[in-house]
Every structure is written in C-alpha cells, then in structure tokens.
N, C-alpha and C positions, 0 to 999 in steps of 0.2 A: 233333134239332138239325141245322140245315143246315151243310154243309161250308164252312169259310172257304176262299175261292179261293186264298189263299196259305198254307194249312196245310202244315206240313212232311210230312204223311202221304202225299200223292200223290207227292212227290219220293222219299220212302223206298220207296214201293211200286214206283216206276219203276226204281229201282236194284236192288231185289231181283228184279224181273221180268227185267231185262236180264242179271243174273248167272245166273239159272236157265236162261234161253234159251241163253246162251252156253255153259253147261255141256254142252248137247246139240250146239250148232252147232260146238263146238271140234273135234269129230271130222271135220268137213269141211275143216279147215285143217291145214297141216303142224304136226307136234308142235313146240312151242317148244324151242329149244336149252337143255338142262338146265344147261349151263355158261355161259350168257349172263352177261356181266359186269354188265349193267344190267337184270336181270329185273324189279326193282321199277318202273323207269321204263317198261319194256314194258307192265306191267300198269296203270300210271297213265294212259297215253295214252287208252285207250278210255273210261275214266270221265270224263276231261276233256271229250272230244268229246260224250259222252252228256249231261254236265252242261250243255253249251251248248244241246243240244236241249231239255232240260227248261226251261232259262232262257227260250228263245224261245217255247216252248209257253205259259209263263206270260205272256209279253208279249202273245201273241195273245189271251188271255182279255180283257185290258183294251183291246187295239187294236180289236177287233171293234166294240164300241159307241162308243168315243171317237174312233177314227181317228187317234190319236196314238201313234207308236212310241217308247216310252221304257221305261226299266228298270221292272220291277214293284215295287209298294210292299211289298217284303219283302227283308230283308238276305240271307236264305238263297238265294232265287231270283236275286237280283242277283249274288251271289258265284258261283253256279253258272255264270254266263256270264263275268263280268269276271275273276274270279280264275282260272278255268280257262284263259282265253286267256293270261293272264300266266304261268301255269305252262307253257303250250306254248312261250312265248318262252324261258323258263328251260331247258327241255329242249334247244331249239336251241342256245342259248349254251353249255350244258354239253357237248353232244356234239361240237360243231365247234371250240370253243376247246380241248376236250380233245384233239382231233387235233393241234392246234399244240403242246400240251404234250408229247404223245407224240413228235412229230417232234423237239422239242428234246432228248428223251432218246435219240434215235437211230432211231426208227421211220420208215420211208419215208412220204412224203406225196405222192401223185400228184394234182396240181392239176387235170389234165385229167379224170381219172376222177371227182374230186369234183364238178366242174362238170357233167359228163354225168349223174352220179347224181342231182344235185339237179334237173336239167331233166327227166329221165325220171320222177322221183318226183312232181313237182308238176304238170307240164304236161298229160299225157294226160287225167287225170281232170278237171282244170280245164277243158279244152276241151269235154269232155262236159257239164260243168255249164253252161257258157255256151251250148252248143247247146240244152240242155233249157230254159234260161231264155228263149232266143229263141223256142222252140216255144210256151212258155206265153204269151209276149207276143203271138205271132200268134193264138193261140186267144182270148185276152182281147180282142184288137183286131178280132175277127171276120175275120181274114185280110185286113184293109184297110190300105193304106199311109197313115199319118196324119202323116207328116212328110216333107220333101224327101229324096230318095234320098241325097244327099251328107251331110246331117245324120245320117241313119240309119247310114250307113257309118262316120262319125266316132264315133258313140256305140258301135257294135259294136267298133271298133278299140280304143277305150279300155277296154272290158271285156276284150278279148283280151290287153291289156297289163297284166293283173293289177290293173286299176283304180288304177294309180299316179296317174293324173290324175283320180281319182274314179270313181264308179259312176253314170254319167248315165242319165237316163230314156231308154228305147228306144221308138221309134215313138210318141212322145208319151204313153206310159203313165206317169202320175205314180206315183212310188214304186216304180219298177221293181226297185230293190234289195231291196224287201220280199219279192220272190219267192224270194230265196235267204237271207232273214233278215239281209241286210247282212254276211254273214260274210267277204266278200272284203277288208274293210278291213285285216285282219291280214297278208295275204300280202305287200304291199309292205314291211312291217317284216321279214319273213323274208328277202326278197331283199336288202334293205338290209344285213342282217347278213352274208349270204353274200358280198356285194361288199366288205364291210369286212375279211374274213379276210386278204387279202394284206397290207393295211396293218398289221393286228394281228400278222402273221407277222414284220414288221420289228422289232416290239417284243419278240417272244418268242424268235425263233430266232436262233442265232449267225449272223454274217455269211455264213459258208460255206454255210448252208442256207436262205438267203433265196429266195423265189420268183423266177422269171425275170422279165426285163423285160416280156415279153408279158403275164404274169399280173398284174403290178403295173399295167400300162397299162390292161388291161381292167377291173380293180377300180376304179382311179381314175376312168376315164371313166364307168363305170357309176354310181358314187356321185355324180359331178358331174351326170350327167343326171337321176338321181333327185331330187337336192336342188333342181335347177332346176324340176322338174315337181311336186314333192311336198314337204311339210314334216312330217317326223316329230316326234312329241311325246316329250319326254325321259322322261315318266313310263312310257311303254311300252318305250323303249330300256333303262330300268333293269331290266326283266325279263331281258334278255340278260345284263346285268351280274351279276344274281343267279345265273344259270346258270354264268357264267364263274367266279364265286367258288366255287361248288360244285366245279367241276373242279379248282381249286387245292387246296381243303380236302380233297378226296378222297385226295390224296397224303400226308396227315398220318395216320399209322397208327392213332392212337387213335380217329379218327372212324369208320372202318368197323367196328372192334371194338365200339364202343358202338352203332352203327346196327343191328347184328344182334341186339340184346337186346330183350326185351319192353318194357323201360323206354323205349327209343327209339320204339317204336310208340305207346306211351301218350303220350309227349311230342309226337309228330307229330300225333296226334288232338287233343291239348290246344291246339296251335298253331292248328289249323283252327277249333276251337271258339271260341278267343279272337278269331279273325278275324271270324267270323260274329256273335258276340255284341257285339263291341266296335266294329264299323264297319258302316255302312249300305251302303257301296260298296267295291269292290276296288281303287280307285285312290287312291294316296297313299303317301308315304314309309313310314309305319308299316305299312301293309298290305303293301307290297312287302318290307319287312324280315321280317314274319311269314311270308310266302310263301317267301322265300329260305331262312329257317331250316328250314321244313318241307321244301323241296325238297332242301336239303343232306342231310337225313337220308335221304330217299328215294333220292337218287343214290348215297348210301353203302351202301345195302342195306336200309333200313327197309322192311318189307313190310306194315305195318299188321296184324300178327298173322296173316300168311300170305295175306291177301286179294290183295295186288298180285302175288304170285308164283304164285297159283293159275292153272292152265291156262286156265280160263274167262276170267280177267281178261286174261291175255296174249293170248289169241285175240281178245278185244274190242279190244285195243290194235292188232292188225293192221288192224282195220277203221276205225281212228280218223279217217283222212283222208277216207274216203268218208262216214262219218257226219257229219263236220264240214261238208263241202261240200254234201251232198245233203239234209240234214234240213230246210232251209228250203223247198226245193221240195216236199217231202212235206207240210209244214204248210200251205203256200199252196194246193196242189192240194186238200187235204182240206177246209179251211175256206172257200175261195173258189169252187172249181170243182165239187167233189162235193157238199158239204153246202149251200153257198150262204149268203150273208150273213144272210138272214132267219131261216133255221132255226138257224144257229150262234148267233144272238143269243138264242134261246129256250132254249139249254142252261143247265141249272143248273150250279153249280160241280162237283157230283158227276158229272153227265153229261159235262161237259167233260173232266174228268180221266180218266174211264173211256174216253172216246174217245181221249185221248192215249195211255193205256196200250195201247189196241188198235192204235195206230200203231207201237208198239215192234217187233213182229215184222216189219212191213213195212220199218221203218228198218234192222233188222239184215239183212234180205234184200237191200236196196239196197247196204248196206256189203259184204256177202259177194259179191254179183255184181260190184260194181265192183273189189273187190280181186282176185277170181279171174280176171276177164276183161280188166282194164285195168292195174291197178297191178302185180300180180305179174309178168305177161308183160313189161311195160315195164322193170321192174327187172332182169329176167333178161337184158335186152339191153345192160346197162350196159357190161360188159366188151367185148362184140363191137363196140359203137359206139365205145368209147374206142380200141380197137385200130385200127379203120378210120380214125378221125380222125387218129391218130398216124401211120399209114402214109401217109395223104394229105399230111400236113404234111411228112413226110420226102421224099416224091416231089416236092413243090413246091420244095424247097430246092435 
C-alpha cells in the first residue's frame, strides 16, 4: 500500500529521529542549567523550529508539481507550521513581558542591555541567511544581472531590514522568498513587540521606574516607522498576548504546582490533540485560546512527561533560531539545485519523505555550526558592547 504524502508517520519519524540525533549532539553543546526557571520552554523551542521544517517539507511535496506555495492539505502538517510560529510569539511575549513584571517587583531592568541583546541575538545569523540567499539567487541567475542595479540594491536593502517592507524578488528571480521558505515574515512581528515594550512599561511599572525619555522616544519612533511601512495582523499579535497572559498567571501559586503533575502533561497533550483534530488551520480565536492554554502550562513547568526538560530537547532548543532561519535554504538547495525539478517530481511519497529524513542530520549540522560560530559568540559580546555604548554615551554628555 503506497504511503499517503500527508500521513502522520513521516512527521512522527522525523521527530523521533531528531530526538535521537540530539541525544548524541547534546554533548557538543554546553550542559543546560539544571536550575533554569523555564526548562520546559527551553525544550519546546527546538521542536517548534523543527516542526516548521517538517511543515515546509510537506509544502515542497505539493509545490514541486503545482508551482503553488500554500499550506499542505493536512491539519497536522499545517499546524506544525502555523501553530509553531504562534507559540514562538507566545514565548517572546512571556519572556519579555515577564521582565516588566519582574521590574515592577523590584528587579533591575537594563533597557540598553535588552536592546543590545536582541540585536546581537537576531542580526548576525540573519545577515548570514541573507548572504546565503543572495548567493543562491546568483547561482540560479547564472551570475547575470537581470534587473537595474538600483532596483537590485533596493530589494537587497528591504531584505536587510528584516523584510518589514516585504520580501521582494531579487535580481528578477520570481518567488525569491521561497529560497528561505518565506520564514522572514515573522521577524517584523518580533521587532514590533520589542519596540512596544517601553509603552507597555508605562502601564506596568510605577512612575518612578518608567523607562527614560530616550527609551520611550526610540520605542515610539520605531513603532511609528513600522506602522507606516508595514501592517501587522491582529491574529498574530494575539500570540504575544497569550504569552503575556502566561507571564501573569505564572505568579499564581496553584498554577506551577499543578503544572508539575502528570495530569498537566496529559492535559497539555490533550489540548494539542484537540487543536489538530478540531481545526484545519492554526489561525483563529479558538485556536489561539487552545495554544495559550497549552503554553501557560508549559511556561509554568509542564514538561510533557519529561520530554521538554530532557537534555536532548533543551540542546535542540539552543539550535532553534538557526533551524528556523536556515531550513528553507536546505530544502531549496536539495530540491532545486541538487536533485533538480525533473527528478524531484518522480519521487514517490515514500522516497520523498526518506529524502527529507536524510536532510535532518544536515539541518542539525547547520544549526550546530551557526550556534557555535555565530550565535553563541555574538551573545557573549552583549555585556562588553553594552558597557562600551554606555561609556560612549557618558563621554558624549
């Protein structure tokens, strides 16, 4: 009996494989902090990024013959992409709104360090992704300039600006964003939330702990510029609200106590099952409510019977940003440059998914390399760069 191209078995096999591989690769990464407050979130990140990879792999199966990039005809494979990104938004909302709640309780909040940390966390690897995208465009274009230099420069600048103004085709290559599986659409939402934090601080913090005028001005101008260039959708902003709600509920003592129980893990899995069985897509008020309830449990410590707190899962979480940004390049290079359209079209569903499973070690290798050589060194410079900027500011006064 031939394999159904949207059978759940390839997805299950992919997640089992990535866990097994990470159990070995975890030795190449620093041991996770045993006392981490959010170990379950650390473990969740990697599976979300990997879910987006499986989601886009499924899209490629149908994109190759039809030439139309759209969600796969499967609730499971659709949720692996859409719901995973929504949970990423919830993680951001939870962690950074949580910083405001901690500051209200008296913890110090260094706005300059927060900004430097976000910049060094997101920008270096993003620049590498854009450079790789431009290299692929050049290869596909046979190294020929196919649009006026000024138009090419404008397109590249829009990519460098985190695609706030969209992800334009580069050098006349139609569907340039397919090279990276279109993943950059979520990054403007992340920056929008970061720029919203000073305004949220006015609502959360007492007057004596409000951010300074410079911080408020940068946040306000940044938001104004983004809203002029880009229109966020409320359904995605709701994801950040779900994370903020979790940050508030976490301070209610009964929630962490319940979250540590096996019943909470069972409930969390039940919520995911209800989401996949009850809804074809991950977008909508009911879906966001289910995801928010699931995330509240995970943020409070629910670890899905130990899976999320396992060292292999938390090691995978370290690679999440690299997996998220780079997996599209891997899929494009595999199906378009190495395999070729004609051969790819002749793959049976079983052969297709076996090939995707074969890409998993390469994907983890990319994630490990990017984390070790780009992400971790950049994050190690946060304190030094923050101190340097603070010294420069004082010297200028």
